[in-house]
N, C-alpha and C positions, 0 to 999 in steps of 0.2 A: 869732065868737066867746068866751066866757068862758075864761081859762087855771085854770085848778085845777091845780098840783103845785109844787112845791117854790120859794121863790123866797131868792135870793142880794140881799140889801142891801147896797148898799159905801157907808159915810157918810165921802164925803170931807170935812166939816167933823173929824172923827176923823183921817183923815189929812193935814192941812193943824196941827192940833192938836196931832203925833206931829213933826211934823217940825220947828215950832216948836219943841219942847220940846228936841227933839233938837240941834238948832242950836245954842240956849242955852246946855244943859247941856257942849256943845263946846266952845266963848264962838267962836262962829262960825271952828271949820276949815270947809272948805268940804265939803259932802255929793256923793259918788257914790250915787245912787240905785238900787238895785237895780230893772230890773223887766221880769225875767225871766221866761221862761215863765210871759206874758200877767199880770205884775206879781205874781207868786206868785198866780194865779187873778181876782185884783181887776180888770181891765182894764186891760190896756197904756195903749193910746192917753188911758183917761178921765183913770187917774191919772198919763202923765208931763205929762197937761195940764198938772194938779195943781199936780206938782214945778214945771213949767217956769212957770208963774205965781207961784212964789212965792222964784224965784232960784236952782232948784236947779244946783250947778256944771257937774255930771254926768248922766248918765242911764247905766244898764250894761243889756243885753241879752244873750242869749247866743249869739243866730246873728248873722247877714247878715240873713237875712229879718225879724226882728226887729229891726231897724235899721232899714231898708228901709220896711216897718209903717209906723214913728213919723215920720219925714219923709213917708210921701207923705202921710199926717196933717194933719200942719203943723208937726210938735213942730220946730222948730230949736235948742236944748240941743246942747250935746259927745255924741257916745253911744257910750261904748264895749262889744266885740267882748267878752265871757269866751273863746270860743269857741280852740279853733283852728282856727291860720290856713287857710283856703279859699285857696289859691291863684290860683279860676278866677277869685273873684271880688272882686279887685283892683282891676279898673277903676271894679266896682256902690258898691264899698267911698270909691272916689277921688270919682265925681259925688254921692253922699249923703252924704258927707264925715264920713263912720264913720271912728273909732278902732280900730286893730288891733292886737289881743295877740300877741306874737312872740316866743316859749317855746322855741321849738331852733335848734342852727344852720340846722337845711332852713329853718326857717323866713327866716332872711337870704338862703338860695341864690335858693329862689324869687321876695323880694324885687328881684336884682339885675339881671332885666330887665326892672323895672318899665320905662314912659318918658315916661307920662302926666302927670307932676309928682308932686311933696311930697304924703306916706301920715304921718301922724301914728300913729305905735306906741306904745307902755308896753312895756317887756323884762320877762317874763317873773322871778324866781329861784325858780327848787326849795328851802326853806329844809327841808323835811323833810312835808311833803304826801302827794308822789311819788304827781304828776297831772302836770296841767302845768310845762314853765318846764324850765331850765336848771340842772343844780345848781351849786347854792353854792361848790362844787370848782371848777369850769371857770367862774366868774364871770367873771374878767379876760380868759380868751379870748372868753366872749360877748360883753361890753361891747368889746373894738378890734374884732372883725368887725364888729357895728353901724355901729361910727363909719366904714368906711369905704367904706359907701354913700350915694351922691346924692341918692336916692329918698326918704330918709324924713328925720320930725321926730323925734325922741325927746323927746317930750314926760314920761313917766312910768317908773320906776323903779317897781318892787313884786311882795309874794310874799302868801299865803296861809297859814293856821294851819290848822294841824288839829285843833288841841285848845282853842283861845281860848274854848271859854265849856264846859270843864269846869271843876271843883271844884281837880283838881292841876293848876298849869299850869306844869310843872318843863319840860314837853317847850314848849309855846307858848312861857317863857322863851330857855329853848335854841334856840328859830328867830329871836328878835326880834336876840341877840346876832350870828346867823349875817346876819343881813340886814343888820344896821346895819354890819358889817364889811362888805358888799358896796355899804353908802351910803360910807362911806370910799373904799373902792377905787378906785370910780364918784370920786368927787373926785380925787386923784389922776390919773387918769386925763383929766382935766379933762372930764367928761363931769356939764354939770349939771343933770337933769332938772328940767323947774320943777314939776311932780308928784308926792311921794312915797308909799303907800297900801299899807299891809299889815294895816291893824285892820279885822274885819268887827264886825255884830252882838254879837257873844258878847265878843271883843277891845274893842272900844269900851265895855264898860264893867269887864269883868276886866284890860285892861291899857290901863290911859289912856296909856303911856311908847309904845305902838307907836300912835300917830295920826298923828305927821307932820304932814302941812300939804295930808292930803284923807282922809276915811271914806266905806268902803264900806257904806252900811248896808241892810239889807235886810229882815230878819225886823220887828225894830222900829218902821220905818216904819207896818207894816200893823195895828200895836199888841197883840202877842206877844213877848214873849222864846227867846230863842234854845232854851234848856232852860232844865233847873230847878235846872242849876247858877251862876248869874251875878245878882248884885243884881237884885229889883224893888222898889228902891225911885221907879222912877221911873213919871212917872202917867200910861201911854199907854193909849190907850183902843184898844178892838178897832174894826177897820173892816169887816169882814164879821160879816157875820150871816147865817144860814140858817135859816130857817124850811121849816112844811111844814103842809100841811092837814088836821083829820081829817076822813076820808071816809065810816068809818062806824066807828056803837058796838054794840056786837055785849053782847048781857045770856050769861053763862058761868058753870058749875058750877064749885064745887070740884073737883080733882081733873082738869082738863080741860087739856091738852097745847097751848103754842102754837108756831105756827111750827116750821118744820123741824126735822128730828131730835127734836120734842117734848122739848127741854134743860127746857124751864122751864114749868113744872105749876103751875096754879093753887090756892092754898091754901084759899080762900073762895069763897064767890058774889059776884060781884065785876063791871064792865064793860071790859070790852075797846075800844079805839079804835084804829085803823087808821087810820095814819096815810100818805100816797103821796107817800114820800122812805125811799129805798132808797141801798145801799151805790154804784149806778149815780149816784146825782147826788152822791155824797163826804159818804154817811155812813160814820163810819166802823164796818167789821162789827165788828170786836174789841170795842168799845165795849159791846156791849149785857149782857156780866157784870157791869159796875158801873154800866152808863149811865145815864142818865134824860135826859126834855124839861123844859121848863117849862111852866108856861100858870101869870099869874096871881101869880107869882116861890111858884109852889105847885109840885115836880117827882114824874114821873111818872114807874117806873120802866119800862125798855124790854121784856118778854114776849118772852123765844125773837131767835133769830136775826135777827138784821137778814136782809131780803129783800133781792133787788136792788131794786126799784122801791117797797119799801113795809115799812115795821115798825110793831109791836104796841106798843102801853103798855095800864099797868091806871091805867085812872079813877077807880076805885069809886064813889060818891056824887056826886064833885064836880061843880062845874058846867062839862063842859064839855061841848060842840056841835059835829055836824055842819058843819063850814065853817067854827072855830076856827082860829086861825093858830098853835100850837107853836111855840117855842123849840130849836133843837137847838142851836146853838153861838152865840157874840157873846154878844149882848146888845142887847136891845129892853126896853118897857114890862112881858112878863112876864117879866125878868130878866135873869139872864147865867151866860151860862156857856163861861168860859174854854178855848180850843185848848190851853194849858199842861195846864187839870187832864187834861182830853182825852188826849191825851200821855202823861201818864206813867202814867196811867191805864192804856193800852193797849201801853207801852213801845213808841211813838212819840215822830216830835216835831211841832212844829205847822205846818211847813214842808211834807208828806206833806198833815195832813189840810187845808190851805187851797188847795193845788193840786191837789189831790182830787175838785176838784166838776168833776161831769159837766154834758155839753152843755147837759140839758134844765134844768135852774134859769134860773128870769126872774131876770135881773139887775136890777134898781133902784139908777141912783145917788141 
């Protein structure tokens, strides 16, 4: 049976290009590549194996389960778990050689009874994100308590920026100052983790002084910028391209309402093409107001609200036929539609767009 529906093309050559470009720009500071949430929808196993081949220092996932999936797929690179410590899974973390995030005094208490060897951990300090992490004000007590545990190797010390990808960096700089103070404190306590990390994709571009000796990189590796408020000179290439086929073309008269609510009405006699992809497949629904698709580098306006499984476009008299694949976002022979452009238009982020791909689109590597 022939597949007729949306397709997600993942260009691993573009992924390699982006990784090499970033490595060069970071002057070979090691990279922790974030592959959580199925590598931002790109496929965690395939993407992780590419990074491993390229010599990435660390991979980062969110859950223990995501880490185990990579280990069972044969990935041997160090894997860091971002999530709150799951104290019921310490044996699994040891078995699969997963590095844990320790972000509270409660976490330290859960580790006290572990007797199955040594666990690699990174201590998280909250410098202003107000999410996970011990407050920088309590860092000294936290560090001292951690050193009392015989079952851990304190490999890393880290924090996370709340505004590293924004135009106003005053708060990010305040966070960085707080983190630097914690680093100095750790040295005084003779705690010297081998890995210090704070910068994410936005901070890599905006705050080079936050790079330390390991950089956590996510969206930049996948070929999009974390926001529209960061320098965009880096020649990264989109890794994900979403396409969908034309399944019907209809002749319609001027004054014809299109799609739910009839919010779009044709201004003249034209041809409307039905595209087999909708918001359940990952087409951002709010994009219809300004949105378009591309075919042979020509823009075709999305006419009316995006449906769950389909959308409609105005093709007029252009050479578009049933079976043609149109570009929804990404880059191919039909042109380029960047996720940053879409995100700006709908007041969203590229993260939401690429992780919003549904289960139906066929992935092609």
